[in-house]
gemmi code that builds the backbone of each chain (N, CA, C; Angstrom):
import gemmi

chains = {
    "A": [
        ("MET", (0.830, -1.215, 0.000), (0.000, 0.000, 0.000), (0.864, 1.264, 0.000)),
        ("ILE", (1.867, 1.288, 0.921), (2.701, 2.498, 1.032), (3.533, 2.691, -0.238)),
        ("ARG", (3.951, 1.579, -0.872), (4.719, 1.672, -2.112), (3.870, 2.304, -3.214)),
        ("PHE", (2.601, 1.898, -3.260), (1.690, 2.462, -4.261), (1.527, 3.963, -4.030)),
        ("LEU", (1.355, 4.348, -2.756), (1.155, 5.764, -2.448), (2.420, 6.572, -2.756)),
        ("LEU", (3.592, 5.981, -2.484), (4.844, 6.696, -2.772), (5.071, 6.852, -4.274)),
        ("ALA", (4.513, 5.910, -5.054), (4.654, 6.005, -6.510), (3.937, 7.241, -7.063)),
        ("LEU", (3.040, 7.830, -6.276), (2.306, 9.009, -6.729), (3.119, 10.301, -6.559)),
        ("TYR", (4.249, 10.215, -5.853), (5.080, 11.410, -5.627), (5.942, 11.692, -6.863)),
        ("PRO", (6.393, 12.952, -7.028), (7.295, 13.251, -8.153), (8.595, 12.450, -8.044)),
        ("ARG", (9.195, 12.167, -9.204), (10.379, 11.319, -9.239), (11.512, 11.865, -8.371)),
        ("GLU", (11.747, 13.184, -8.435), (12.841, 13.787, -7.664), (12.610, 13.603, -6.158)),
        ("TRP", (11.367, 13.765, -5.763), (11.029, 13.586, -4.338), (11.307, 12.142, -3.925)),
        ("ARG", (10.899, 11.200, -4.783), (11.094, 9.778, -4.453), (12.577, 9.443, -4.341)),
        ("ARG", (13.393, 10.026, -5.261), (14.830, 9.772, -5.207), (15.395, 10.208, -3.863)),
        ("ARG", (14.868, 11.286, -3.341), (15.436, 11.859, -2.119), (14.884, 11.193, -0.850)),
        ("TYR", (13.571, 10.888, -0.824), (12.962, 10.497, 0.454), (12.315, 9.106, 0.482)),
        ("ALA", (12.026, 8.507, -0.662), (11.201, 7.290, -0.659), (11.837, 6.151, 0.143)),
        ("ALA", (13.163, 5.961, 0.002), (13.828, 4.862, 0.723), (13.686, 5.057, 2.234)),
        ("GLU", (13.848, 6.312, 2.669), (13.712, 6.631, 4.098), (12.309, 6.325, 4.606)),
        ("VAL", (11.312, 6.800, 3.850), (9.920, 6.599, 4.266), (9.608, 5.111, 4.351)),
        ("LEU", (10.091, 4.353, 3.340), (9.848, 2.908, 3.341), (10.523, 2.235, 4.532)),
        ("THR", (11.758, 2.662, 4.827), (12.491, 2.071, 5.951), (11.766, 2.349, 7.262)),
        ("HIS", (11.306, 3.599, 7.414), (10.695, 3.987, 8.692), (9.239, 3.540, 8.825)),
        ("PHE", (8.496, 3.700, 7.749), (7.052, 3.496, 7.866), (6.553, 2.275, 7.085)),
        ("GLY", (7.458, 1.558, 6.418), (7.064, 0.413, 5.601), (6.393, -0.693, 6.403)),
        ("CYS", (6.806, -0.840, 7.667), (6.241, -1.915, 8.503), (5.053, -1.424, 9.335)),
        ("GLU", (4.804, -0.117, 9.306), (3.679, 0.431, 10.085), (2.368, 0.129, 9.369)),
        ("ARG", (1.329, 0.016, 10.132), (0.015, -0.191, 9.520), (-0.448, 1.147, 8.924)),
        ("ILE", (-0.790, 1.110, 7.654), (-1.248, 2.327, 6.992), (-2.773, 2.334, 6.993)),
        ("GLY", (-3.351, 3.147, 7.845), (-4.801, 3.285, 7.913), (-5.265, 4.392, 6.989)),
        ("PRO", (-6.576, 4.677, 6.965), (-7.097, 5.738, 6.098), (-6.468, 7.101, 6.398)),
        ("ARG", (-6.185, 7.352, 7.684), (-5.621, 8.649, 8.073), (-4.222, 8.844, 7.462)),
        ("GLU", (-3.405, 7.789, 7.563), (-2.046, 7.861, 7.013), (-2.083, 7.909, 5.485)),
        ("ALA", (-3.042, 7.139, 4.909), (-3.160, 7.118, 3.441), (-3.542, 8.510, 2.925)),
        ("ILE", (-4.476, 9.167, 3.601), (-4.887, 10.517, 3.196), (-3.722, 11.485, 3.386)),
        ("ASP", (-2.973, 11.302, 4.469), (-1.812, 12.156, 4.727), (-0.778, 12.018, 3.606)),
        ("LEU", (-0.541, 10.772, 3.174), (0.432, 10.550, 2.099), (-0.084, 11.100, 0.766)),
        ("LEU", (-1.390, 10.952, 0.522), (-1.968, 11.505, -0.712), (-1.865, 13.029, -0.717)),
        ("ASN", (-2.146, 13.623, 0.435), (-2.012, 15.076, 0.582), (-0.576, 15.493, 0.317)),
        ("GLY", (0.362, 14.711, 0.860), (1.776, 15.003, 0.666), (2.159, 14.925, -0.805)),
        ("ALA", (1.598, 13.917, -1.516), (1.900, 13.764, -2.944), (1.361, 14.954, -3.739)),
        ("LEU", (0.139, 15.363, -3.394), (-0.467, 16.522, -4.063), (0.378, 17.759, -3.808)),
        ("ASP", (0.774, 17.940, -2.542), (1.595, 19.084, -2.153), (2.922, 19.078, -2.919)),
        ("ALA", (3.544, 17.889, -3.023), (4.847, 17.802, -3.701), (4.709, 18.133, -5.190)),
        ("HIS", (3.600, 17.694, -5.810), (3.406, 17.987, -7.234), (3.207, 19.478, -7.461)),
        ("LEU", (2.605, 20.147, -6.481), (2.321, 21.568, -6.654), (3.477, 22.446, -6.173)),
        ("HIS", (4.381, 21.888, -5.362), (5.475, 22.683, -4.805), (6.570, 22.857, -5.851)),
        ("PRO", (7.058, 24.112, -6.048), (8.057, 24.337, -7.105), (9.336, 23.530, -6.912)),
        ("GLN", (9.649, 23.173, -5.670), (10.888, 22.432, -5.407), (10.905, 21.063, -6.098)),
        ("TRP", (9.725, 20.441, -6.172), (9.658, 19.072, -6.690), (8.919, 18.961, -8.000)),
        ("ARG", (8.447, 20.082, -8.524), (7.613, 20.029, -9.718), (8.394, 19.403, -10.865)),
        ("HIS", (7.834, 18.364, -11.455), (8.545, 17.715, -12.558), (8.356, 18.514, -13.840)),
        ("ARG", (9.157, 18.168, -14.832), (9.168, 18.991, -16.038), (8.218, 18.491, -17.109)),
        ("GLY", (7.197, 17.806, -16.706), (6.233, 17.309, -17.678), (5.390, 18.445, -18.232)),
        ("ARG", (4.535, 18.115, -19.173), (3.664, 19.142, -19.729), (2.708, 19.631, -18.663)),
        ("ARG", (2.294, 20.874, -18.822), (1.446, 21.479, -17.805), (0.155, 20.695, -17.610)),
        ("ARG", (-0.432, 20.211, -18.726), (-1.706, 19.482, -18.586), (-1.496, 18.143, -17.897)),
        ("HIS", (-0.297, 17.552, -18.060), (-0.007, 16.297, -17.355), (0.094, 16.545, -15.861)),
        ("ARG", (0.746, 17.674, -15.495), (0.868, 18.011, -14.073), (-0.503, 18.274, -13.480)),
        ("LEU", (-1.326, 19.027, -14.239), (-2.681, 19.344, -13.764), (-3.489, 18.070, -13.600)),
        ("ALA", (-3.375, 17.163, -14.590), (-4.122, 15.900, -14.520), (-3.672, 15.079, -13.318)),
        ("ALA", (-2.336, 15.056, -13.074), (-1.810, 14.296, -11.932), (-2.333, 14.880, -10.621)),
        ("ALA", (-2.307, 16.216, -10.519), (-2.778, 16.872, -9.290), (-4.265, 16.599, -9.076)),
        ("LEU", (-5.050, 16.674, -10.155), (-6.492, 16.440, -10.026), (-6.790, 14.977, -9.691)),
        ("ALA", (-6.001, 14.069, -10.260), (-6.194, 12.644, -9.944), (-5.912, 12.387, -8.470)),
        ("LEU", (-4.862, 13.041, -7.961), (-4.528, 12.877, -6.540), (-5.625, 13.470, -5.662)),
        ("LEU", (-6.121, 14.639, -6.067), (-7.206, 15.270, -5.312), (-8.429, 14.364, -5.302)),
        ("ALA", (-8.717, 13.769, -6.480), (-9.867, 12.870, -6.582), (-9.704, 11.673, -5.654)),
        ("ALA", (-8.481, 11.107, -5.651), (-8.230, 9.937, -4.799), (-8.360, 10.304, -3.323)),
        ("ALA", (-7.811, 11.472, -2.942), (-7.878, 11.909, -1.537), (-9.329, 12.142, -1.121)),
        ("ALA", (-10.093, 12.821, -1.989), (-11.493, 13.108, -1.668), (-12.314, 11.820, -1.609)),
        ("LEU", (-11.971, 10.875, -2.509), (-12.682, 9.583, -2.528), (-12.446, 8.829, -1.217)),
        ("LEU", (-11.167, 8.781, -0.821), (-10.830, 8.091, 0.431), (-11.517, 8.752, 1.623)),
        ("ALA", (-11.423, 10.103, 1.661), (-12.024, 10.841, 2.780), (-13.539, 10.677, 2.776)),
        ("GLY", (-14.123, 10.700, 1.565), (-15.573, 10.572, 1.446), (-16.062, 9.204, 1.880)),
        ("VAL", (-15.325, 8.154, 1.473), (-15.705, 6.785, 1.858), (-15.515, 6.600, 3.357)),
        ("ALA", (-14.364, 7.100, 3.874), (-14.071, 6.923, 5.303), (-15.069, 7.693, 6.173)),
        ("GLY", (-15.435, 8.890, 5.723), (-16.307, 9.736, 6.547), (-17.765, 9.699, 6.138)),
        ("HIS", (-18.113, 8.841, 5.166), (-19.489, 8.756, 4.645), (-20.003, 10.152, 4.266)),
        ("ALA", (-19.156, 10.903, 3.530), (-19.517, 12.274, 3.167), (-19.818, 12.349, 1.674)),
        ("PRO", (-21.090, 12.475, 1.286), (-21.431, 12.533, -0.140), (-20.813, 13.738, -0.851)),
        ("ALA", (-20.625, 14.853, -0.115), (-20.054, 16.050, -0.743), (-18.623, 15.760, -1.216)),
        ("LEU", (-17.876, 15.016, -0.410), (-16.495, 14.683, -0.789), (-16.470, 13.716, -1.965)),
        ("LEU", (-17.453, 12.811, -1.998), (-17.535, 11.885, -3.135), (-17.839, 12.648, -4.418)),
        ("ALA", (-18.702, 13.677, -4.313), (-19.015, 14.513, -5.480), (-17.772, 15.276, -5.923)),
        ("LEU", (-16.995, 15.764, -4.937), (-15.753, 16.474, -5.257), (-14.785, 15.533, -5.968)),
        ("ALA", (-14.720, 14.279, -5.497), (-13.835, 13.290, -6.119), (-14.227, 13.072, -7.572)),
        ("LEU", (-15.521, 12.956, -7.817), (-16.015, 12.739, -9.180), (-15.679, 13.941, -10.059)),
        ("ALA", (-15.907, 15.153, -9.524), (-15.638, 16.370, -10.293), (-14.151, 16.478, -10.614)),
        ("ALA", (-13.293, 16.196, -9.631), (-11.847, 16.296, -9.849), (-11.389, 15.262, -10.872)),
        ("ALA", (-11.960, 14.047, -10.792), (-11.582, 12.994, -11.740), (-11.992, 13.389, -13.157)),
        ("LEU", (-13.186, 13.979, -13.294), (-13.661, 14.423, -14.614), (-12.759, 15.513, -15.177)),
        ("LEU", (-12.429, 16.510, -14.326), (-11.569, 17.615, -14.770), (-10.184, 17.088, -15.169)),
        ("GLY", (-9.690, 16.109, -14.392), (-8.392, 15.504, -14.709), (-8.422, 14.825, -16.060)),
        ("ALA", (-9.510, 14.092, -16.331), (-9.643, 13.396, -17.612), (-9.713, 14.404, -18.755)),
        ("ILE", (-10.447, 15.515, -18.528), (-10.557, 16.551, -19.578), (-9.184, 17.172, -19.830)),
        ("ALA", (-8.448, 17.457, -18.731), (-7.116, 18.072, -18.868), (-6.179, 17.166, -19.653)),
        ("LEU", (-6.293, 15.865, -19.420), (-5.413, 14.907, -20.084), (-5.790, 14.751, -21.554)),
        ("ALA", (-7.104, 14.852, -21.826), (-7.573, 14.616, -23.195), (-7.425, 15.850, -24.084)),
        ("SER", (-7.313, 17.037, -23.449), (-7.290, 18.266, -24.252), (-6.016, 18.326, -25.084)),
        ("ARG", (-6.159, 18.823, -26.306), (-5.001, 18.893, -27.194), (-4.134, 20.073, -26.808)),
        ("ARG", (-2.833, 19.876, -26.924), (-1.913, 20.958, -26.628), (-1.883, 21.905, -27.816)),
        ("ARG", (-1.916, 23.198, -27.526), (-1.896, 24.166, -28.604), (-0.543, 24.101, -29.313)),
        ("GLN", (-0.563, 24.123, -30.630), (0.697, 24.017, -31.364), (1.522, 25.267, -31.157)),
        ("ARG", (2.746, 25.061, -30.692), (3.619, 26.211, -30.458), (4.348, 26.605, -31.730)),
        ("SER", (4.450, 25.681, -32.670), (5.245, 25.959, -33.862), (4.354, 26.358, -35.037)),
        ("ARG", (3.272, 27.062, -34.761), (2.358, 27.438, -35.829), (3.075, 28.347, -36.828)),
        ("GLY", (2.971, 28.032, -38.119), (3.556, 28.873, -39.138), (5.038, 28.586, -39.393)),
        ("TRP", (5.600, 27.623, -38.676), (7.030, 27.344, -38.867), (7.267, 26.568, -40.150)),
        ("ARG", (8.300, 26.939, -40.868), (8.667, 26.195, -42.068), (10.138, 25.829, -41.978)),
        ("TRP", (10.432, 24.689, -42.491), (11.830, 24.258, -42.433), (12.663, 25.045, -43.415)),
        ("ASP", (13.802, 25.564, -42.940), (14.697, 26.329, -43.788), (16.035, 25.583, -43.832)),
        ("PRO", (16.423, 25.041, -44.992), (17.667, 24.246, -45.038), (18.912, 25.063, -44.727)),
        ("ASP", (18.829, 26.408, -44.852), (19.999, 27.245, -44.574), (20.077, 27.666, -43.106)),
        ("ASP", (19.041, 27.335, -42.347), (19.013, 27.728, -40.936), (19.774, 26.683, -40.112)),
        ("PRO", (20.907, 27.077, -39.481), (21.676, 26.080, -38.711), (20.895, 25.530, -37.523)),
        ("ALA", (19.955, 26.334, -36.994), (19.165, 25.870, -35.850), (18.218, 24.750, -36.245)),
        ("ALA", (17.959, 24.632, -37.531), (17.023, 23.604, -37.993), (17.738, 22.315, -38.369)),
        ("GLY", (19.009, 22.245, -38.025), (19.819, 21.088, -38.420), (19.300, 19.772, -37.902)),
        ("ALA", (18.660, 19.814, -36.716), (18.205, 18.564, -36.113), (16.966, 18.019, -36.808)),
        ("ARG", (16.310, 18.875, -37.555), (15.081, 18.436, -38.220), (15.424, 17.687, -39.505)),
        ("VAL", (14.689, 16.675, -39.782), (14.910, 15.916, -41.010), (13.977, 16.477, -42.075)),
        ("PRO", (14.522, 16.970, -43.191), (13.641, 17.546, -44.208), (12.781, 16.474, -44.871)),
        ("ARG", (11.572, 16.887, -45.176), (10.671, 15.934, -45.824), (11.163, 15.685, -47.260)),
        ("LYS", (11.078, 14.442, -47.698), (11.512, 14.097, -49.065), (10.578, 14.781, -50.065)),
        ("PRO", (11.137, 15.406, -51.115), (10.241, 16.066, -52.080), (9.284, 15.065, -52.725)),
        ("TYR", (8.119, 15.559, -53.078), (7.085, 14.695, -53.645), (7.521, 14.155, -55.005)),
        ("ASP", (7.440, 12.859, -55.167), (7.802, 12.227, -56.432), (6.530, 11.637, -57.044)),
        ("PRO", (6.034, 12.223, -58.168), (4.757, 11.728, -58.726), (4.877, 10.326, -59.329)),
        ("ASP", (6.102, 9.886, -59.646), (6.253, 8.569, -60.270), (7.338, 7.784, -59.535)),
        ("PRO", (7.022, 7.309, -58.337), (8.070, 6.651, -57.546), (8.428, 5.283, -58.114)),
        ("GLU", (9.636, 4.897, -57.836), (10.102, 3.576, -58.282), (9.418, 2.519, -57.434)),
        ("PRO", (8.790, 1.503, -58.060), (8.088, 0.494, -57.244), (9.061, -0.330, -56.404)),
        ("LEU", (8.604, -0.672, -55.190), (9.459, -1.474, -54.311), (9.596, -2.895, -54.842)),
        ("LEU", (8.506, -3.393, -55.458), (8.544, -4.731, -56.061), (8.130, -4.602, -57.521)),
        ("ALA", (8.849, -5.269, -58.377), (8.493, -5.222, -59.791), (7.218, -6.035, -60.011)),
        ("VAL", (6.424, -5.617, -61.014), (5.185, -6.326, -61.301), (5.515, -7.779, -61.648)),
        ("GLY", (4.807, -8.726, -61.046), (5.018, -10.134, -61.324), (6.082, -10.778, -60.469)),
        ("GLN", (6.761, -9.954, -59.598), (7.841, -10.503, -58.767), (7.320, -11.505, -57.745)),
        ("LEU", (6.051, -11.302, -57.334), (5.501, -12.181, -56.321), (4.888, -13.447, -56.931)),
        ("ARG", (4.769, -13.464, -58.239), (4.162, -14.643, -58.881), (5.130, -15.815, -58.844)),
        ("ARG", (4.615, -16.968, -58.671), (5.492, -18.142, -58.630), (5.640, -18.732, -60.019)),
    ],
    "B": [
        ("MET", (16.942, 32.269, 0.503), (16.378, 31.370, 1.513), (15.592, 32.153, 2.540)),
        ("GLY", (14.362, 31.829, 2.702), (13.545, 32.530, 3.682), (13.890, 32.088, 5.081)),
        ("GLY", (13.807, 33.002, 6.026), (14.213, 32.658, 7.380), (13.062, 32.297, 8.287)),
        ("GLY", (11.845, 32.830, 7.996), (10.731, 32.654, 8.927), (9.959, 31.380, 8.698)),
        ("LEU", (8.952, 31.192, 9.567), (8.082, 30.013, 9.423), (6.653, 30.423, 9.100)),
        ("THR", (6.372, 31.736, 9.236), (4.979, 32.174, 9.133), (4.401, 31.966, 7.736)),
        ("ASP", (5.254, 31.936, 6.714), (4.738, 31.758, 5.356), (4.627, 30.282, 4.986)),
        ("LEU", (4.793, 29.396, 5.944), (4.706, 27.965, 5.659), (3.277, 27.441, 5.705)),
        ("GLY", (2.336, 28.299, 6.064), (0.928, 27.891, 6.082), (0.679, 26.766, 7.064)),
        ("ARG", (0.090, 25.673, 6.552), (-0.276, 24.567, 7.447), (0.944, 23.800, 7.956)),
        ("PHE", (2.130, 24.123, 7.408), (3.345, 23.441, 7.861), (4.086, 24.230, 8.946)),
        ("GLU", (3.485, 25.332, 9.394), (4.164, 26.154, 10.393), (4.294, 25.402, 11.729)),
        ("GLU", (3.184, 24.825, 12.184), (3.222, 24.124, 13.478), (4.096, 22.856, 13.410)),
        ("PRO", (3.927, 21.999, 12.370), (4.843, 20.854, 12.276), (6.310, 21.276, 12.212)),
        ("SER", (6.591, 22.409, 11.546), (7.981, 22.879, 11.442), (8.543, 23.209, 12.816)),
        ("LEU", (7.730, 23.905, 13.611), (8.167, 24.271, 14.963), (8.426, 23.009, 15.798)),
        ("LEU", (7.557, 22.028, 15.656), (7.709, 20.780, 16.427), (8.943, 19.996, 15.976)),
        ("VAL", (9.179, 19.963, 14.668), (10.345, 19.233, 14.150), (11.637, 19.921, 14.609)),
        ("LEU", (11.664, 21.255, 14.535), (12.855, 21.990, 14.988), (13.091, 21.751, 16.479)),
        ("THR", (12.020, 21.723, 17.259), (12.149, 21.466, 18.701), (12.707, 20.062, 18.936)),
        ("SER", (12.237, 19.115, 18.149), (12.708, 17.735, 18.301), (14.199, 17.613, 17.990)),
        ("LEU", (14.666, 18.417, 17.024), (16.069, 18.315, 16.618), (16.991, 19.217, 17.437)),
        ("ALA", (16.423, 19.968, 18.371), (17.226, 20.965, 19.094), (18.304, 20.322, 19.963)),
        ("ASP", (18.053, 19.116, 20.497), (19.060, 18.532, 21.398), (19.987, 17.538, 20.707)),
        ("GLN", (19.514, 16.888, 19.644), (20.364, 15.914, 18.949), (19.804, 15.609, 17.563)),
        ("PRO", (20.650, 15.142, 16.635), (20.126, 14.756, 15.323), (19.223, 13.526, 15.449)),
        ("ARG", (18.190, 13.492, 14.648), (17.266, 12.348, 14.657), (16.866, 12.020, 13.227)),
        ("HIS", (16.498, 10.777, 12.966), (15.958, 10.432, 11.648), (14.434, 10.574, 11.684)),
        ("GLY", (13.822, 10.427, 10.517), (12.392, 10.729, 10.367), (11.475, 10.065, 11.383)),
        ("TYR", (11.652, 8.754, 11.537), (10.743, 8.024, 12.434), (10.945, 8.478, 13.884)),
        ("ALA", (12.218, 8.707, 14.271), (12.509, 9.163, 15.638), (11.918, 10.551, 15.877)),
        ("ILE", (11.928, 11.394, 14.842), (11.323, 12.731, 14.971), (9.825, 12.582, 15.227)),
        ("ALA", (9.175, 11.707, 14.424), (7.717, 11.516, 14.570), (7.378, 11.025, 15.977)),
        ("LYS", (8.167, 10.080, 16.482), (7.895, 9.522, 17.823), (8.169, 10.569, 18.904)),
        ("ASP", (9.246, 11.355, 18.735), (9.591, 12.379, 19.717), (8.516, 13.465, 19.763)),
        ("VAL", (8.024, 13.866, 18.596), (6.984, 14.906, 18.534), (5.701, 14.390, 19.198)),
        ("GLU", (5.408, 13.109, 18.986), (4.206, 12.524, 19.588), (4.318, 12.528, 21.121)),
        ("ALA", (5.521, 12.186, 21.622), (5.731, 12.171, 23.073), (5.756, 13.589, 23.648)),
        ("LEU", (6.313, 14.504, 22.869), (6.508, 15.884, 23.327), (5.212, 16.697, 23.336)),
        ("ALA", (4.443, 16.573, 22.254), (3.290, 17.465, 22.094), (1.980, 16.718, 21.885)),
        ("GLY", (2.035, 15.384, 21.804), (0.807, 14.618, 21.573), (0.290, 14.766, 20.154)),
        ("VAL", (1.163, 15.237, 19.253), (0.769, 15.419, 17.850), (1.369, 14.281, 17.031)),
        ("ARG", (0.512, 13.588, 16.290), (1.001, 12.479, 15.468), (1.227, 12.990, 14.046)),
        ("LEU", (2.482, 13.087, 13.655), (2.793, 13.556, 12.297), (2.777, 12.355, 11.354)),
        ("GLY", (1.905, 12.405, 10.375), (1.879, 11.338, 9.362), (3.103, 11.459, 8.467)),
        ("PRO", (3.462, 10.382, 7.736), (4.660, 10.447, 6.898), (4.595, 11.539, 5.833)),
        ("GLY", (3.404, 11.787, 5.280), (3.265, 12.823, 4.248), (3.581, 14.202, 4.800)),
        ("THR", (3.012, 14.507, 5.964), (3.239, 15.818, 6.595), (4.687, 15.933, 7.057)),
        ("LEU", (5.207, 14.858, 7.651), (6.572, 14.890, 8.188), (7.582, 15.196, 7.089)),
        ("TYR", (7.496, 14.473, 5.959), (8.516, 14.670, 4.924), (8.294, 15.956, 4.126)),
        ("ALA", (7.051, 16.419, 4.045), (6.812, 17.732, 3.422), (7.449, 18.814, 4.291)),
        ("THR", (7.365, 18.643, 5.613), (7.959, 19.608, 6.538), (9.487, 19.552, 6.461)),
        ("LEU", (10.034, 18.332, 6.482), (11.494, 18.181, 6.424), (12.060, 18.806, 5.141)),
        ("SER", (11.370, 18.584, 4.010), (11.898, 19.126, 2.752), (11.870, 20.657, 2.764)),
        ("ARG", (10.822, 21.246, 3.370), (10.745, 22.710, 3.449), (11.845, 23.271, 4.356)),
        ("LEU", (12.040, 22.628, 5.492), (13.055, 23.114, 6.439), (14.459, 22.971, 5.837)),
        ("GLU", (14.670, 21.880, 5.102), (15.965, 21.659, 4.454), (16.205, 22.721, 3.380)),
        ("ALA", (15.147, 23.001, 2.591), (15.275, 23.982, 1.511), (15.575, 25.372, 2.068)),
        ("ARG", (15.125, 25.651, 3.291), (15.365, 26.964, 3.907), (16.662, 27.012, 4.706)),
        ("GLY", (17.363, 25.912, 4.746), (18.632, 25.882, 5.479), (18.453, 25.868, 6.980)),
        ("LEU", (17.278, 25.477, 7.465), (17.041, 25.449, 8.912), (17.454, 24.099, 9.506)),
        ("ILE", (17.438, 23.055, 8.683), (17.965, 21.750, 9.089), (18.831, 21.235, 7.935)),
        ("GLU", (19.649, 20.221, 8.231), (20.424, 19.614, 7.149), (20.452, 18.106, 7.327)),
        ("GLY", (20.423, 17.415, 6.197), (20.478, 15.955, 6.233), (21.922, 15.496, 6.386)),
        ("LEU", (22.152, 14.544, 7.258), (23.489, 13.977, 7.444), (23.599, 12.735, 6.557)),
        ("PRO", (24.802, 12.203, 6.359), (24.912, 10.977, 5.534), (24.028, 9.856, 6.090)),
        ("ALA", (23.365, 9.153, 5.180), (22.418, 8.106, 5.599), (23.149, 6.919, 6.214)),
        ("GLU", (22.548, 6.381, 7.262), (23.103, 5.170, 7.879), (22.045, 4.087, 7.727)),
        ("ASP", (22.359, 3.061, 6.944), (21.441, 1.952, 6.768), (20.077, 2.455, 6.279)),
        ("ARG", (20.090, 3.269, 5.246), (18.893, 3.871, 4.615), (18.121, 4.780, 5.553)),
        ("ARG", (18.712, 5.147, 6.700), (18.061, 6.099, 7.608), (18.921, 7.348, 7.640)),
        ("ARG", (18.348, 8.472, 7.171), (19.127, 9.703, 7.150), (18.778, 10.544, 8.372)),
        ("PRO", (19.762, 10.797, 9.240), (19.471, 11.685, 10.370), (19.472, 13.148, 9.899)),
        ("TYR", (18.726, 13.967, 10.584), (18.676, 15.406, 10.289), (19.192, 16.168, 11.498)),
        ("ARG", (19.866, 17.293, 11.209), (20.452, 18.092, 12.279), (19.988, 19.540, 12.106)),
        ("ILE", (19.723, 20.211, 13.219), (19.320, 21.615, 13.146), (20.561, 22.461, 12.833)),
        ("THR", (20.401, 23.487, 12.011), (21.535, 24.360, 11.667), (21.560, 25.547, 12.629)),
        ("GLY", (22.574, 26.370, 12.509), (22.691, 27.560, 13.359), (21.505, 28.498, 13.168)),
        ("SER", (21.113, 28.713, 11.908), (19.987, 29.627, 11.660), (18.678, 28.991, 12.137)),
        ("GLY", (18.583, 27.660, 12.053), (17.387, 26.969, 12.566), (17.278, 27.129, 14.074)),
        ("ARG", (18.422, 27.014, 14.739), (18.435, 27.145, 16.203), (18.055, 28.570, 16.621)),
        ("ALA", (18.599, 29.555, 15.904), (18.303, 30.962, 16.234), (16.818, 31.247, 16.026)),
        ("LEU", (16.285, 30.720, 14.921), (14.861, 30.953, 14.629), (13.981, 30.274, 15.678)),
        ("LEU", (14.354, 29.057, 16.052), (13.573, 28.326, 17.052), (13.597, 29.064, 18.394)),
        ("ARG", (14.781, 29.551, 18.778), (14.896, 30.276, 20.045), (13.961, 31.500, 20.050)),
        ("GLY", (13.978, 32.244, 18.963), (13.121, 33.435, 18.848), (11.648, 33.075, 18.984)),
        ("ARG", (11.243, 32.009, 18.279), (9.826, 31.608, 18.311), (9.427, 31.131, 19.703)),
        ("LEU", (10.293, 30.354, 20.343), (9.963, 29.806, 21.668), (9.902, 30.914, 22.711)),
        ("GLU", (10.808, 31.898, 22.600), (10.785, 33.021, 23.552), (9.480, 33.805, 23.412)),
        ("ARG", (9.065, 33.961, 22.178), (7.806, 34.687, 21.935), (6.626, 33.894, 22.512)),
        ("LEU", (6.636, 32.582, 22.262), (5.556, 31.727, 22.782), (5.563, 31.728, 24.317)),
        ("GLU", (6.780, 31.727, 24.889), (6.888, 31.729, 26.362), (6.294, 33.016, 26.921)),
        ("SER", (6.578, 34.126, 26.241), (6.053, 35.425, 26.689), (4.520, 35.424, 26.618)),
        ("ILE", (3.993, 34.876, 25.523), (2.524, 34.804, 25.375), (1.935, 33.905, 26.454)),
        ("ALA", (2.593, 32.745, 26.680), (2.092, 31.794, 27.681), (2.114, 32.427, 29.074)),
        ("ARG", (3.200, 33.147, 29.389), (3.325, 33.779, 30.724), (2.214, 34.817, 30.920)),
        ("THR", (2.025, 35.655, 29.923), (0.988, 36.690, 30.002), (-0.391, 36.039, 30.117)),
        ("GLY", (-0.614, 35.033, 29.262), (-1.918, 34.351, 29.272), (-2.222, 33.709, 30.599)),
        ("LEU", (-1.237, 33.034, 31.147), (-1.420, 32.343, 32.440), (-1.690, 33.359, 33.556)),
        ("ALA", (-0.974, 34.492, 33.513), (-1.179, 35.532, 34.520), (-2.603, 36.084, 34.425)),
        ("ARG", (-3.067, 36.262, 33.205), (-4.432, 36.793, 33.013), (-5.489, 35.781, 33.452)),
        ("VAL", (-5.244, 34.510, 33.115), (-6.195, 33.459, 33.515), (-6.275, 33.359, 35.045)),
        ("SER", (-5.107, 33.497, 35.708), (-5.073, 33.396, 37.165), (-5.607, 34.660, 37.827)),
        ("GLY", (-5.727, 35.742, 37.068), (-6.257, 36.985, 37.618), (-5.262, 37.734, 38.478)),
        ("THR", (-3.956, 37.490, 38.247), (-2.944, 38.212, 39.044), (-2.420, 39.420, 38.308)),
    ],
}
model = gemmi.Model(1)
for chain_id, residues in chains.items():
    chain = gemmi.Chain(chain_id)
    for i, (resn, *xyz) in enumerate(residues, 1):
        res = gemmi.Residue()
        res.name, res.seqid = resn, gemmi.SeqId(i, " ")
        for name, pos in zip(("N", "CA", "C"), xyz):
            atom = gemmi.Atom()
            atom.name, atom.element = name, gemmi.Element(name[0])
            atom.pos, atom.b_iso = gemmi.Position(*pos), 0.0
            res.add_atom(atom)
        chain.add_residue(res)
    model.add_chain(chain)
structure = gemmi.Structure()
structure.add_model(model)
structure.setup_entities()
């Protein structure tokens, strides 16, 4: 259980603290209170600039909303609170929308320029050939 | 590096407790949690504890020592000690005044 909850933390945070947490708290019984505390910690770490990973903004938002949904779900189930369950559903929906939304193209209007040294890493598209050489000659597959 | 604790929000009280726990000797995470529980009756969950430790470390108020058997002890720094002393003196002054007022003296 604790390993699953630690997997929700940012990678940098896990590199620094996960082994310690596992050593200290791995054998402890993780109840709903501790699970919510760890989920809160994961949400906090994702939002804190110190540990924020360099993923796309919508991925970070989706991760934060998924964690919020999980925390609210746990709290709602543990406390029999329908309002928290509704919050969990709303957060999960928003997370799914954030993940599904298309990223706006940043390179709108860009064209490859073969003389531009900065474009060296790009592979130029092969010019259109209206009469390409066939990969297999006609009748080659016939026995 | 910020020096105060007031901008830590919900981590202000855990920060004060963790600094108090480390004031006499270095301790690792689990020992800090147990010491805080004995000292103040506050049970710090692992999420809150490590969020607090990372904030205090980032502010230079505590520092991690080399890990021993996957357990990293933490030690209070000079600036952490000075900040803790200031906060405790202020709390002591408030407690003294409050107690005097409650007693009606």
